[in-house]
C-alpha positions in Angstrom: -154.4 -99.2 14.9 -155.1 -96.4 13.1 -152.3 -95.3 10.5 -151.5 -91.6 9.6 -151.1 -91.4 5.5 -149.2 -88.7 4.7 -146.9 -87.4 1.7 -142.9 -87.8 1.6 -140.7 -85.6 0.4 -138.5 -87.7 -2.2 -135.6 -87.0 -4.5 -134.1 -89.8 -7.0 -130.8 -89.3 -9.2 -131.5 -90.5 -12.2 -127.7 -89.8 -13.8 -126.4 -93.2 -13.7 -129.8 -95.1 -14.0 -129.4 -96.9 -17.6 -132.0 -97.6 -20.3 -132.0 -101.1 -19.4 -132.4 -100.9 -15.6 -132.8 -104.6 -15.3 -129.3 -105.6 -16.6 -130.0 -108.2 -19.9 -133.5 -108.1 -19.8 -135.0 -105.8 -22.0 -138.7 -107.0 -21.9 -138.8 -107.2 -17.9 -137.4 -103.5 -18.3 -140.1 -102.3 -20.5 -142.9 -104.3 -18.7 -142.5 -102.2 -15.5 -141.7 -99.2 -17.7 -145.0 -99.2 -18.7 -145.6 -97.8 -14.8 -144.0 -94.4 -16.0 -146.0 -94.1 -19.0 -149.5 -94.5 -17.1 -149.0 -93.0 -13.7 -148.4 -89.4 -14.4 -151.6 -88.8 -16.0 -153.4 -91.6 -13.8 -152.4 -90.5 -10.6 -153.4 -86.6 -11.7 -156.6 -88.0 -12.3 -157.1 -89.8 -9.0 -156.3 -86.4 -7.3 -158.7 -84.2 -9.7 -161.6 -87.2 -8.8 -161.2 -87.2 -5.1 -160.5 -83.4 -5.0 -164.5 -83.5 -6.5 -165.7 -86.0 -4.2 -164.1 -84.4 -0.9 -167.3 -82.6 -0.4 -169.1 -85.2 -0.3 -167.0 -86.9 2.8 -168.5 -86.1 6.1 -166.2 -89.0 8.1 -163.2 -86.7 9.7 -161.2 -90.0 10.0 -161.6 -90.8 5.9 -161.4 -87.0 5.0 -157.6 -86.8 6.7 -157.2 -90.1 4.8 -158.1 -89.1 1.7 -156.0 -85.7 1.9 -153.1 -87.7 2.5 -154.0 -89.7 -0.3 -154.0 -86.9 -2.6 -150.8 -85.7 -1.5 -148.7 -89.3 -1.9 -150.5 -89.4 -5.5 -149.4 -86.3 -6.8 -145.9 -86.8 -5.3 -146.0 -90.0 -7.4 -146.9 -88.7 -10.4 -144.4 -86.0 -10.4 -141.7 -88.5 -9.6 -142.5 -91.1 -12.7 -142.7 -87.8 -14.8 -139.1 -87.5 -13.9 -138.7 -91.4 -15.2 -140.2 -90.3 -18.2 -137.8 -87.0 -18.9 -134.8 -89.5 -18.4 -136.3 -92.2 -20.8 -136.5 -89.3 -23.6 -133.0 -88.1 -22.4 -132.0 -91.7 -23.6 -133.5 -91.3 -26.9 -136.7 -92.8 -26.1 -139.3 -90.7 -26.5 -142.7 -91.5 -25.1 -145.0 -88.5 -26.1 -146.8 -90.7 -28.9 -148.0 -93.0 -26.8 -148.5 -90.6 -23.1 -150.7 -88.5 -25.5 -153.3 -91.1 -25.6 -153.3 -91.8 -22.2 -153.7 -88.3 -21.2 -156.9 -88.4 -23.5 -158.0 -91.2 -21.4 -157.9 -89.7 -18.3 -158.6 -86.2 -19.3 -161.7 -86.4 -22.1 -163.2 -90.3 -21.4 -162.9 -89.9 -17.9 -162.8 -86.5 -17.2 -165.3 -84.1 -15.0 -168.1 -84.4 -17.7 -169.1 -88.2 -19.4 -167.9 -88.1 -23.0 -169.8 -87.2 -26.2 -172.5 -85.5 -23.7 -173.9 -88.7 -22.4 -176.8 -87.8 -20.0 -175.4 -89.0 -17.3 -176.3 -87.4 -13.8 -173.1 -85.5 -12.4 -173.1 -87.8 -9.1 -173.4 -90.8 -10.8 -170.6 -90.0 -13.1 -168.6 -89.0 -10.2 -169.7 -92.4 -8.2 -168.4 -94.5 -11.5 -165.0 -92.9 -11.6 -164.7 -93.5 -7.8 -165.4 -96.9 -8.6 -162.4 -97.0 -11.1 -160.0 -95.3 -8.8 -161.3 -98.3 -6.6 -160.6 -100.7 -8.8 -157.0 -99.8 -9.9 -155.5 -99.3 -6.5 -156.7 -102.9 -5.9 -154.0 -103.5 -8.8 -151.5 -101.2 -7.3 -151.4 -102.6 -4.2 -151.0 -106.2 -5.4 -148.3 -104.8 -7.3 -146.5 -102.7 -4.5 -146.6 -106.0 -2.3 -144.9 -107.8 -4.9 -142.2 -105.3 -5.5 -141.4 -104.9 -1.9 -140.6 -108.8 -1.7 -139.3 -109.1 -5.2 -136.1 -110.6 -4.6 -135.3 -111.6 -8.0 -134.6 -107.7 -9.0 -131.9 -108.0 -6.5 -130.8 -111.3 -7.7 -130.6 -109.7 -11.4 -129.1 -106.5 -10.3 -131.3 -104.1 -11.0 -130.1 -100.5 -10.7 -130.4 -99.4 -7.1 -132.4 -95.7 -7.9 -135.2 -97.4 -10.1 -135.9 -100.2 -7.6 -136.1 -97.7 -4.8 -138.5 -95.8 -6.8 -140.7 -98.9 -7.6 -140.4 -100.0 -3.8 -141.3 -96.4 -2.1 -144.2 -96.0 -4.8 -145.2 -99.4 -3.7 -144.9 -99.3 -0.3 -147.3 -96.2 -0.1 -149.6 -98.1 -1.9 -150.0 -100.5 0.5 -150.2 -97.7 3.0 -153.1 -96.2 1.6 -154.8 -99.7 0.3 -158.0 -98.9 1.6 -158.6 -95.4 1.3 -159.8 -95.2 -2.6 -162.3 -98.4 -1.7 -163.7 -96.5 1.6 -163.9 -93.1 -0.6 -166.0 -95.2 -2.9 -168.0 -96.9 -0.6 -169.0 -93.5 1.3 -169.8 -91.9 -1.6 -171.0 -94.6 -3.9 -174.3 -94.6 -2.8 -176.1 -97.8 -0.9 -177.1 -101.4 -1.3 -177.3 -103.2 -4.5 -176.6 -100.0 -6.4 -173.4 -99.3 -4.6 -172.3 -103.0 -5.1 -172.9 -103.2 -8.7 -171.3 -99.8 -9.6 -168.0 -101.7 -8.1 -168.3 -104.3 -10.1 -168.8 -102.3 -13.3 -165.7 -100.3 -12.4 -163.6 -103.6 -12.5 -165.3 -104.7 -15.4 -164.1 -101.3 -16.9 -160.6 -101.3 -15.2 -159.2 -104.7 -15.2 -159.4 -105.4 -19.2 -158.4 -101.8 -20.0 -155.2 -101.8 -17.8 -154.2 -105.0 -19.7 -154.6 -103.8 -23.0 -152.7 -100.5 -22.2 -150.0 -102.6 -20.6 -149.3 -105.3 -23.2 -149.8 -101.7 -25.8 -147.4 -99.8 -23.8 -144.6 -102.9 -23.6 -144.6 -103.1 -27.2 -144.3 -99.5 -27.8 -141.3 -99.3 -25.6 -139.7 -102.2 -27.1 -140.3 -101.1 -30.8 -138.6 -97.3 -30.1 -135.9 -98.7 -27.9 -132.9 -97.1 -29.6 -130.7 -99.9 -28.1 -132.7 -102.4 -29.4 -133.0 -101.1 -33.1 -136.2 -103.2 -34.2 -134.6 -106.4 -33.3 -136.8 -107.6 -30.5 -140.6 -107.6 -30.2 -142.3 -107.7 -27.1 -143.9 -111.4 -26.7 -145.5 -113.6 -24.2 -142.7 -116.4 -24.0 -139.9 -113.7 -22.9 -142.5 -112.2 -20.6 -143.3 -115.7 -18.9 -139.5 -116.8 -18.7 -139.2 -113.2 -16.7 -142.0 -114.3 -14.3 -140.2 -117.5 -13.6 -137.2 -115.7 -12.9 -138.8 -113.6 -10.4 -138.7 -110.1 -12.7 -142.4 -109.7 -13.1 -145.4 -110.7 -11.3 -147.4 -113.7 -12.2 -150.5 -113.6 -14.4 -152.3 -115.6 -11.9 -151.5 -113.2 -8.6 -152.9 -110.2 -10.5 -155.8 -112.2 -11.9 -156.7 -113.7 -8.4 -156.9 -109.9 -7.5 -160.1 -109.5 -9.2 -162.6 -112.1 -7.8 -161.2 -111.4 -4.2 -162.0 -107.6 -5.0 -166.0 -108.7 -6.2 -166.5 -110.2 -2.9 -169.4 -108.5 -1.4 -167.6 -108.7 2.3 -164.5 -107.4 0.7 -162.1 -105.1 2.2 -158.3 -104.1 1.1 -157.1 -103.6 4.7 -156.4 -107.3 3.9 -154.0 -106.7 0.8 -150.4 -106.9 1.3 -148.1 -106.4 4.1 -148.3 -103.1 6.0 -145.4 -104.1 8.4 -143.1 -104.5 5.4 -144.3 -101.6 3.7 -143.5 -99.2 6.7 -140.3 -100.6 7.4 -139.1 -100.2 3.8 -140.7 -96.4 4.3 -138.3 -96.1 7.1 -135.2 -97.2 4.9 -135.6 -96.4 1.4 -132.8 -94.0 0.4 -135.2 -91.6 -1.7 -136.3 -90.0 2.1 -132.0 -89.5 3.0 -131.7 -86.1 3.3 -134.8 -84.4 1.9 -136.0 -81.7 3.8 
């Protein structure tokens, strides 16, 4: 049964959300806050890449899904930008970090290959589509995790932030297959298409790990409430995982070999029924015309 993908109008009130929105858990808070550092630029880039690829899509159903995906990702970018503004209002300025993220997506992964590399335009587009598909493999895993993360509820996580994360996570599960299908449709055929899919993941997985560790360390170091008294540590990270406040490394890592199977399709990732059920009751959509 097909499922229509479309953007939703949402609104979040950040006026009462504390800086450490998981009480007493600065490490877990900032590991998740890295999403707000990466997603505004990253999801704007998703939309740009898909806009470039849209003329290549001949299948009307896929074309409709791609347009819905683009609308959802644009909305995600805007809402996470509002969180950055909220962090800045609490004296946690992220501009020094997000400049590097902007450079990554706008220059290194921009419309033209960096440093004038002699890569044909169609091949460069296909590579970037493979990167989007690889990133989406992780976002669906994270989205499904946060929808079921009862540890965050037990810890008293801020309701507005939790709703943002679960609304976003649910939409990631909802459109879990679109980026993959877009790549498969536009990425050529046979061995070359599979090899490019592998290359996309080979670039994406280590880059995401690096950015996540770097981003968490940045937030911990610049957090005005910590005043330099705490640093990011794997010990604290693992403690938060055991408390159910963060996803386990093994679950994220296991997403990679699944993705690399030749027969793989992301329609089996996550629980679509749970995602759709959450989207029906998310506070973010209440009273929004």
